[in-house]
C-alpha positions, 0 to 999 in steps of 0.5 A: 499500498505504496503511497497510501496514507497513514490515515487511509490505510487505517481506516481501510483496516479498521472496514477491513477487520469489521467485515471478517470479525462481524457475520452481519455485516457480510451477510447484508453485503452479499445480499447487496450485492445480490440484490444489485443482480435484480437492478440488472437482469434482462427481463421482470422474469430473470427478476423475479426468479433472482429476488425470489431465489433471495429471499428464499436465501434470508428467510433465516437470517433474522437481520435481513428478515427486519432490514428486509420488513421495514423495506416492505413499510 
């Protein structure tokens, strides 16, 4: 990481530590990436299939369920 200011390096290390040590952060990031695929789907049928898979895969994750229910309001 040559040429990167020390304060930026410290921030990168801090964010990486959070990502590595907190499964909820990793899970929410993974769901965000899956949602990106829904937005970029070629048609509504593909988007619906992707969304169904996301919902199925996250049903048991309480943190995602809370976010999902909040998004539906």
